[in-house]
N, C-alpha and C positions, 0 to 999 in steps of 0.2 A: 429446133432448141427445145431441150428437157430441161426443167428447174425442179428442184425437190429442197425442201427446207428440213432442218435437223437440229435437236436442242442437245446440247453436250452434258453428258452424265460424268465423264472423267474428271475428277477432283482436282485434278492438274490442268483441265482446260486442252487445248489443242498446242502442245509443247512440241519439242523436237521429235520425239518418238511417234507420234500419230502424223506429224507433218511428214515425216520419212515415208512413214507407210502409204500415205495419200500420193504423194509425188512419185513415188516408184510405181504404185499403180497405174498411173496414167501417163507415164514417160513414153510409151509405146504407141499412144493414141495419137492417131494424127490429126484430129479436130482440137478445138479450143475447150478447155476445161476451165471455168472460173468460181472461186469460192467469194462469197460475199457475207461482209457481217458491218453491221452499223455504218451504212452510207459509204464503206470503203469496199475494195475489189481486189482480189489477187490473182495471179496465175496459179492454178492447183499443181502445175509441173515444176514449181519452184518452193523448196524448203523454207527459204528466207520469206518470200512473199507471203506465205501461208501464215509464219510464225510473227510477222510483222502485225498482223490483224489482233493480235492479242484476245483471241477467242477464251472466255474463261467458262468454267463450268455453269450450268443452267442458261448460258447464253444461246440463241437461235442463229444459225446462219444458214447459207443456201448454196447449194452448189448447181452449176448451169454447164450443161455439156452440149457442144454444137459442134455437128459433123455427122459422117455416115457411121451409124452403130450408136449413136449418142443414147439411146433408149438402155441398150445393153450396158453401155459404159457406166451409166448412172445406177443402175442396178447392182453391178459388180461393186460399185464404190459404196453403195449402201449396205451390201454384205459385208464389205470390208470394215466399214465402221462401227456395225453391231458385233461382229466377231471379235473385233479388239476392244469392246467395252468401251467407244470413245460416244457413241450415240445408243439410244434405245430405239 
């Protein structure tokens, strides 16, 4: 399992658009991908699960990827977050 923390720079936080981008990115991944924020955890493959966490601008969250190719998946997610101006 690999885990990395991020800080949200998007003024709207992680709302529907970024949640959709993230969930689409991991849909074909066979392993588990979790997003953690403020003692809560959600499945990154579920848009509703991501949005239910209520991650706002300047909040810190982490993504945990478990399974074959987990390091590559985490790097891909990080690139996606940066390219879409969700995190720095």
